C-alpha positions, 0 to 999 in steps of 0.5 A: 179952106183945109181939106180932109185926107185922101184916106178919109174920102176913100172910107166907104159908106156902110151899106147897112147904115147908109139908107138911114136918112130914107128911113128916118124920113119914112118914119116921120111919115108914119111908116112902120119899117121892118129893119132887115138891114142890120144885125141887131138880135131881138133875143134878150141879153142873158139875165146873168149879164144884166144882173152883174151890171145892176148889182155891181159894187163899184164906187169908181169906174176905173180903167182895167188892164189893157188886155182886159180883166185876167178873170174874164180872160181866164173864163174866156179860155174855159169857154174855148176849151168847151169847144175843143180849142186849147188856149191860155188867158195870155193868148187872148186880148180883150177889145172894144168889140170885134171891130177893134180886134180886126183894127189891132190885127191889121195894124200888128201884121200889115204895113201900108200897101200890103194886101190881105185876100178876102172871099167876097161878098164880105162884111162890109167894114172889112174894107173900112178897116183895110182903108183905115190901115192903108192896105189893100183888100184882094177879093176872090169871088164866091157865087151864090150858085155854090152856096157862097162856098169857099172858092178854089185854092187855085183861085186864092193861090194866083192872087198871092203876091209878095205884098200878101200878108194874110187871108181873112175869112168870117166863119160862119159868114156875114153877109152869106150865112156860109159855114166853112167845113173842117176840109175847107179850113184845112185847105186854107191852113196848108195854103197859109203854111205854104206861103207863110201867111196869117189866116184870120178868121172872124168867129163871132157867129160860132154859136149859130150853126144849123141842121147837122153842120158843126163849126170847125175853128182855125184854132183846132188846126195844131200846125197853124199855131204861128199863123192863126188869129181869131177875132171874136165878140159877145155882140151876137152870141149874147145879144150884147152889141151895145156892150162893145166887148170883143177879143183877139186870139192868137198862140203867136206871142209876137202877134199878141205882144205887137197888139198889146201896144195898140191896146195900150194906146187906147188904154183899156176896154170898157170896165162896166161892159166886161163886168156884164161880158164876163157874167154872160159867160155863165148863162146856161146852155139852154140860152144858146140852145133856145136862141138856135132853135128861133133862128133856125125857124126864122131862116127856114120861114124867110128862105121858103118865102123868098124862094116862092117870089118869082125872080128870087134866088137865095142860098140856104144859109148854114150859119149866122143870121143873114143871107144873100138874096138875088132880086129881079132888079137891075140896082138893088140900091135903087130898090131899097131906096124906093121901098123906103121912099115911094112904097108902102103896104098899109103904112108898112115897109122894109129896109134892106142892105144892098149887097154891092157894098159887101163887095170890093169888085166893080159891078158885083152884087149889083142886084143882091141884098143882104137880109138879117133875119133878126125879126120874129117869124110874123114880122118876116112873113110880113116883110116877105109880103112887102118884098114880093108886092114892092117888086111887082110894082117896082118892075111894072112902073 
């Protein structure tokens, strides 16, 4: 019998989706599930994007340019200019989601066996994409006690080897909600230049920054132009996860030219989704302002509620719409499964994402979960109540 590849066997399960069979079973049993496991916003997509789909005049859904519509890339350059980022449309490659931008990046800058240093916990698919690219993620651990702040530069430096090609960060962070300061970005920039590394920044949550904090992009560092690669997406910014449109941005011409070969091999990004994404850029500033206010209130509701549960620890997120919560359990995978399989409150339960899947270091995050606060405040309060009562029953078995 033919066997699958070692690479295929090494591909990790998604910590976000692996409990789906238990959720499906619970739903068939008549339970209502509050999905805290996945970052699917409930915010409406901008009407400008939806109208562009409804009113298009296309008679043929043809291929686009492999780099994406030129008109879209020019509008994206205008969008970045509003954020004090000076780039041209030639520095942008439209991709099928931010995921493809990351895959193109890894394919363009690494060879099999190379290494990328990533602060953990990190977005679980970084590990999946590195497995596809036959490279190694080298973790540098950040801690809940510090709010998942950037580890010391010395911690990064001691991990650099001749195989190291890049440092990858998510800013603001998924799954932690941490926002790197300008000073932290500058520290990483100096390190990348010192060791001639690429610095990759996943900035898909750029708009989701709370309180008095401000987002600072690696593309704002003038001396980093040859080293900086940004991954971006419309998925969260415009609540368009299903559009699957993202982009790779770099002023390094060799990176863009190389990534373009990967883009040509997959032909083109989706035509209709590009039409919608280009139109979304016309959404008024009020769209983001209102969205941000909703998420800030949800964050405050979630964090204050979780901190009232005995034994639960959670850092205050500065951005994105996720947090990592430490629970008074030994195995959050088992607890998350138990919530779906064995527990309900008036036929209601919650679905969590065990945080161990956001670490590559063995035994890290075993008592943690990632929570996405993409539900309304009423549902978040009910979810907190379910978690509290669930923990009480689970620990008294």
